[in-house]
VEXDREN-2710 file (C-alpha; in Angstrom, 1 decimal):
% VEXDREN-2710
k/r/px/py/pz
1/MET/83.1/79.7/84.2
2/PRO/84.9/82.7/84.4
3/THR/86.8/84.1/81.8
4/ALA/88.8/87.2/81.1
5/ALA/90.6/89.1/77.8
6/VAL/93.9/88.2/77.2
7/TYR/95.9/91.6/76.2
8/ASN/99.4/92.3/74.9
9/ILE/101.4/95.1/76.3
10/GLU/100.2/97.2/73.7
11/GLY/96.4/97.4/75.3
12/GLN/95.1/95.7/72.3
13/GLN/93.0/92.0/73.1
14/VAL/94.7/89.2/71.7
15/GLY/92.4/86.0/73.0
16/GLU/90.3/85.2/75.9
17/ILE/91.1/83.1/79.1
18/GLU/88.8/80.7/81.2
19/LEU/89.5/81.0/84.8
20/SER/89.1/78.3/87.3
21/GLU/85.6/78.1/88.9
22/ALA/87.6/76.5/92.0
23/VAL/90.1/79.6/92.7
24/PHE/88.1/82.9/91.2
25/GLY/84.6/81.7/90.4
26/GLN/84.0/81.4/94.2
27/PRO/81.4/84.0/96.7
28/VAL/82.8/86.4/98.1
29/ASN/83.0/86.1/101.9
30/GLU/83.0/89.5/103.5
31/ALA/83.8/88.2/106.9
32/VAL/86.8/85.6/106.3
33/LEU/88.3/88.9/104.1
34/HIS/87.7/91.6/107.5
35/GLU/89.6/88.6/109.3
36/VAL/92.6/88.3/107.0
37/VAL/92.9/91.6/106.4
38/VAL/93.1/92.3/110.2
39/MET/95.6/90.0/110.9
40/GLN/98.3/91.0/107.4
41/LEU/97.7/94.6/109.4
42/ALA/98.0/93.0/112.7
43/ASN/101.4/91.4/111.8
44/ARG/103.2/94.9/110.2
45/ARG/102.6/96.4/113.3
46/GLN/106.5/96.5/114.6
47/GLY/105.5/96.6/118.4
48/THR/108.0/98.7/119.3
49/HIS/106.3/101.6/121.6
50/ASP/107.3/102.6/124.6
51/THR/106.9/104.2/127.7
52/LYS/108.7/104.3/131.3
53/THR/107.2/103.6/134.5
54/ARG/108.4/105.6/138.1
55/SER/110.9/103.1/138.8
56/GLN/112.8/103.9/135.1
57/ILE/112.9/107.8/135.7
58/ARG/115.8/109.7/136.4
59/GLY/115.6/111.4/140.0
60/GLY/112.8/111.5/142.6
61/GLY/115.1/109.4/144.9
62/LYS/114.3/112.2/147.4
63/LYS/111.2/112.4/149.7
64/PRO/109.7/116.0/148.6
65/TRP/108.9/116.2/152.1
66/ARG/108.5/115.1/155.2
67/GLN/105.7/112.5/156.2
68/LYS/103.5/114.2/158.5
69/GLY/103.1/118.0/159.6
70/THR/103.4/120.0/156.3
71/GLY/99.6/120.3/155.9
72/ARG/100.2/118.9/152.5
73/ALA/99.5/115.1/151.2
74/ARG/102.4/112.4/152.0
75/HIS/104.4/111.5/148.5
76/GLY/107.5/109.3/148.6
77/THR/108.5/110.9/144.8
78/ILE/108.1/113.7/142.2
79/ARG/108.6/110.6/140.1
80/SER/105.4/109.0/141.2
81/PRO/102.8/108.4/138.1
82/ILE/100.2/111.7/139.4
83/TRP/103.0/114.1/138.9
84/ARG/103.9/116.4/135.9
85/GLY/107.1/114.4/134.7
86/GLY/106.7/110.9/136.9
87/GLY/105.9/107.2/135.4
88/ILE/102.9/106.3/133.4
89/VAL/100.9/103.6/134.9
90/PHE/100.0/101.6/132.6
91/GLY/101.3/103.1/129.0
92/PRO/102.0/100.2/126.5
93/HIS/105.7/98.1/126.4
94/PRO/107.1/96.4/123.6
95/ARG/105.3/93.4/122.2
96/ASP/104.7/91.1/119.2
97/TYR/100.9/91.8/118.3
98/SER/101.3/88.8/115.5
99/TYR/99.0/86.0/114.8
100/ARG/98.2/83.3/112.5
101/VAL/94.4/82.4/111.0
102/PRO/93.9/78.7/109.9
103/LYS/95.0/78.5/106.6
104/LYS/91.7/77.2/105.3
105/VAL/90.7/80.3/106.0
106/LYS/93.3/82.6/104.5
107/ARG/93.4/80.4/101.0
108/MET/89.6/80.8/101.3
109/ALA/90.2/84.5/101.7
110/LEU/92.7/85.0/98.9
111/LYS/89.9/83.0/96.3
112/SER/87.1/85.6/97.7
113/ALA/89.7/88.4/96.9
114/LEU/90.3/87.2/93.2
115/ALA/86.5/86.8/92.7
116/THR/85.9/90.0/93.5
117/LYS/88.4/91.4/90.6
118/VAL/86.9/89.1/88.5
119/GLY/83.0/90.7/89.6
120/ALA/83.9/93.8/89.1
121/GLY/85.8/93.6/85.6
122/ARG/89.1/94.5/87.1
123/ILE/90.9/91.8/86.7
124/LEU/93.1/91.8/83.3
125/VAL/95.6/89.2/81.8
126/LEU/98.5/89.3/79.9
127/ASP/99.5/87.4/77.3
128/ALA/104.0/87.9/78.7
129/LEU/105.1/90.8/80.7
130/GLU/109.2/91.0/79.4
131/LEU/111.6/94.1/80.1
132/GLU/114.8/94.5/79.3
133/ALA/116.1/96.7/81.5
134/PRO/114.1/98.1/84.6
135/LYS/112.3/101.4/83.1
136/THR/109.9/103.1/84.9
137/LYS/108.5/105.4/81.5
138/GLU/107.9/102.1/79.6
139/MET/105.8/100.1/82.9
140/ALA/103.9/103.4/82.9
141/ARG/103.6/103.2/79.3
142/ILE/101.7/100.0/79.7
143/LEU/100.1/100.6/82.6
144/ALA/98.0/103.6/80.5
145/ASN/97.4/101.3/77.6
146/LEU/95.6/98.7/80.2
147/LYS/94.4/101.5/81.2
148/ALA/94.7/101.3/85.0
149/GLY/97.4/103.9/85.5
150/GLU/95.6/104.6/88.6
151/GLY/96.8/102.1/90.7
152/ALA/97.1/98.1/89.3
153/LEU/98.8/94.8/91.4
154/VAL/101.6/93.7/88.8
155/VAL/101.9/89.7/89.4
156/THR/103.8/87.8/87.6
157/ALA/104.9/84.0/87.7
158/GLU/108.3/83.9/89.4
159/ARG/110.1/87.2/90.5
160/ASN/111.0/89.6/87.6
161/ALA/113.6/91.9/89.4
162/ASN/113.5/94.1/85.9
163/VAL/108.7/94.4/86.5
164/GLU/109.7/95.3/89.8
165/LYS/112.4/97.8/89.3
166/SER/110.2/99.8/86.7
167/ALA/106.9/99.4/88.7
168/ARG/108.3/100.5/92.8
169/ASN/108.6/104.2/91.8
170/ILE/104.9/104.6/90.2
171/PRO/102.5/105.6/93.0
172/GLY/99.7/103.1/93.5
173/VAL/101.4/100.5/92.0
174/LYS/102.9/97.3/93.2
175/SER/104.6/94.2/91.3
176/MET/105.2/90.7/92.9
177/GLU/105.6/86.7/92.4
178/ALA/102.3/84.6/92.3
179/ARG/103.7/83.0/95.5
180/ARG/103.7/86.2/97.5
181/LEU/99.6/87.3/96.7
182/ASN/97.5/88.3/99.5
183/VAL/94.6/89.7/100.0
184/TYR/95.5/92.8/101.8
185/ASP/97.3/94.0/98.4
186/LEU/95.2/92.7/96.4
187/LEU/92.0/94.4/98.1
188/ASP/94.4/97.8/98.4
189/HIS/95.0/98.7/94.6
190/PRO/92.1/98.9/92.2
191/HIS/93.5/96.4/89.3
192/LEU/94.8/93.2/88.8
193/ILE/97.5/92.6/85.9
194/VAL/99.0/89.1/86.2
195/THR/100.6/87.3/83.3
196/ARG/98.7/84.5/82.0
197/ASP/101.5/82.1/83.7
198/ALA/101.2/83.9/86.7
199/VAL/97.0/82.2/86.6
200/ALA/97.9/79.0/86.1
201/ARG/100.3/79.7/89.0
202/VAL/97.7/80.0/91.7
203/GLU/95.5/78.1/90.5
204/GLU/98.2/75.2/90.6
205/VAL/98.1/76.3/94.2
206/LEU/94.3/76.9/95.3
207/ALA/93.2/74.8/93.1
END
């Protein structure tokens, strides 16, 4: 059964916690990780790109020159796609890129992402994380104490506004509640800082 050290906000080890084998000790499936990350990035696309076809471009109502007798190729409009300033034939139009993968695949990918953090020794468990007020300087101090200043994903059991506001101005740092934990953010941040209560919440959902 995998274990992780428990720290306080001063960076001192105060104990050790046993992690669920069914959640944090599963083999890493890189194919599933890739599949879910691609899905998440696709779902973030706005899909608002658009190009105009020949019917949407202003002008071009008059035939440029008569059909025969000029020695030039026949044309019916200067907004033809082969003209400069003309329409686009197969350009992009607004569309929805989002799709879903099966719940079991998503769950397997989340377990694999957590296992990578445990295997690399990049998971830090806090006994508690409470801030009296939003204070970026205080959050930066805590991260420095934990030696996770270059980038960390901070996970709490419930939504903590003070923690979120304190972390959002620090480059490379993101805070979220346990139920919003996802594969992309886990892989995108070098360190995973999670409270003891959040560990129990994650295990409750994924075990």
